[in-house]
C-alpha positions in Angstrom: 6.6 -9.1 -32.4 5.8 -9.4 -28.7 8.6 -10.5 -26.4 8.2 -11.4 -22.7 11.2 -11.0 -20.4 12.2 -10.3 -16.8 11.7 -6.7 -15.8 14.9 -4.6 -15.5 15.6 -1.4 -13.6 16.0 0.2 -17.0 12.3 -0.5 -17.7 11.1 1.7 -14.7 10.4 4.8 -16.8 8.3 3.0 -19.3 6.4 1.1 -16.5 5.9 4.4 -14.6 4.4 5.9 -17.7 1.9 2.9 -18.0 1.1 3.1 -14.3 0.6 6.8 -14.2 -1.7 6.6 -17.2 -3.8 4.1 -15.2 -3.9 6.4 -12.2 -5.2 9.2 -14.4 -7.7 7.3 -16.4 -8.6 3.9 -14.8 -10.1 2.6 -11.6 -7.8 -0.4 -11.9 -5.5 1.2 -9.3 -6.7 3.1 -6.3 -3.7 5.4 -6.3 -5.0 8.9 -6.8 -1.7 10.8 -7.3 0.8 10.0 -10.0 3.9 8.2 -8.8 7.5 9.4 -9.1 10.4 7.3 -10.4 11.8 7.2 -6.8 8.5 5.7 -5.5 8.5 3.1 -8.3 12.2 2.2 -7.5 11.1 1.2 -4.0 8.2 -0.8 -5.5 10.6 -2.4 -8.0 12.9 -3.5 -5.3 10.1 -5.1 -3.4 9.5 -7.4 -6.4 13.0 -8.9 -6.5 13.7 -12.4 -5.5 10.6 -14.2 -4.5 8.1 -12.3 -6.6 8.3 -12.7 -10.4 8.2 -9.4 -12.4 8.0 -9.5 -16.2 7.5 -7.0 -19.0 6.0 -7.3 -22.5 8.1 -5.6 -25.1 7.0 -4.8 -28.7 9.4 -3.2 -31.2 11.8 -2.4 -28.3 9.2 -0.6 -26.2 7.7 -1.8 -23.0 3.9 -2.1 -23.5 2.9 -3.9 -20.4 4.0 -5.6 -17.3 2.9 -8.2 -14.7 4.1 -9.0 -11.2 3.3 -11.1 -8.2 3.2 -9.5 -4.8 3.0 -10.4 -1.2 -0.7 -11.1 -0.4 -0.5 -10.6 3.4 2.2 -10.3 6.0 1.4 -13.4 8.1 3.7 -16.3 7.5 0.8 -18.7 6.7 0.1 -16.7 3.6 3.5 -17.3 2.1 2.3 -19.6 -0.7 -0.4 -17.2 -1.7 0.4 -14.2 -3.9 -1.4 -11.3 -5.5 -1.3 -10.7 -9.3 -1.1 -7.4 -11.1 -1.2 -6.7 -14.9 -1.0 -3.3 -16.5 -1.0 -2.5 -20.2 -0.3 0.7 -22.2 -3.5 2.1 -23.5 -2.6 1.4 -27.1 -2.1 -2.3 -26.5 -5.3 -3.2 -24.6 -7.5 -5.7 -26.4 -4.6 -7.0 -28.5 -3.7 -10.2 -26.6 -0.8 -8.7 -24.6 -2.6 -9.3 -21.3 -3.1 -13.0 -22.2 0.6 -13.5 -23.0 1.6 -11.8 -19.8 -0.9 -13.8 -17.8 0.2 -17.1 -19.3 3.9 -16.4 -18.4 3.3 -15.1 -14.9 1.2 -18.2 -14.1 4.0 -20.5 -15.3 6.4 -18.6 -13.1 4.1 -18.7 -10.1 3.7 -22.5 -10.4 7.5 -23.0 -10.9 8.1 -20.8 -7.7 5.7 -23.1 -5.7 2.8 -20.7 -5.1 -0.4 -22.5 -4.3 -3.0 -19.7 -4.7 -3.1 -16.5 -6.7 -5.5 -13.7 -5.8 -6.6 -10.8 -8.0 -8.6 -7.8 -7.0 -10.6 -6.4 -9.9 -12.4 -3.1 -9.7 -16.1 -3.5 -10.4 -17.0 -2.8 -14.1 -13.6 -3.9 -15.5 -15.1 -6.6 -17.7 -12.0 -7.0 -19.8 -10.0 -8.0 -16.7 -12.7 -10.3 -15.5 -12.7 -12.1 -18.9 -8.9 -12.4 -18.9 -8.9 -13.9 -15.5 -11.8 -16.3 -16.2 -10.0 -17.4 -19.4 -7.2 -18.7 -17.3 -9.4 -20.4 -14.7 -9.7 -17.8 -12.0 -13.0 -18.0 -10.1 -15.0 -15.2 -8.5 -14.8 -15.6 -4.7 -16.2 -12.4 -3.3 -16.8 -8.7 -3.4 -15.9 -5.9 -1.1 -18.4 -3.2 -1.7 -17.5 0.5 -1.9 -14.0 0.2 -0.5 -12.3 2.8 -2.8 -13.4 6.3 -3.8 -12.1 7.3 -7.2 -13.5 9.5 -10.0 -16.2 10.9 -7.6 -17.8 7.5 -6.9 -17.4 4.5 -4.7 -15.7 1.5 -6.2 -16.3 -2.1 -5.5 -13.4 -4.7 -5.6 -14.2 -8.2 -6.9 -11.8 -10.9 -5.8 -10.8 -13.7 -8.1 -8.7 -16.7 -7.1 -6.8 -19.4 -8.9 -5.6 -22.5 -7.1 -2.6 -23.9 -8.9 
């Protein structure tokens, strides 16, 4: 059974494993070097307070997570946030992403965010479908802005106005 809850510091090792798998195998992140637990602790602390951070747990194991992050530093952007969702490889395509998306959007609305932005690497059709399912609209593409897996990667931006 899938359970969604607030992320805890004790989840860091499992989230690190999911993220490092994405670094090694996916263009969903533009990090090129696997992260350490210390680096992820800094990242975790940045998501306390104003930015919701949740995990999906199945049979006592963290199988995915979602968080909202600061979109830009300027004060006028304070009601805009950026969304991230990462899933373990064995849980992709099983509805975990939809459950995480639904919950993080509820929390974003409750926290008073106006706009949610997602950057999706070109070719990630599963992520595009997930975002469109929840009403996100394509708003633009930055071409060849990341270089990973020996090729230039585009980033497609999707936006949801709450």
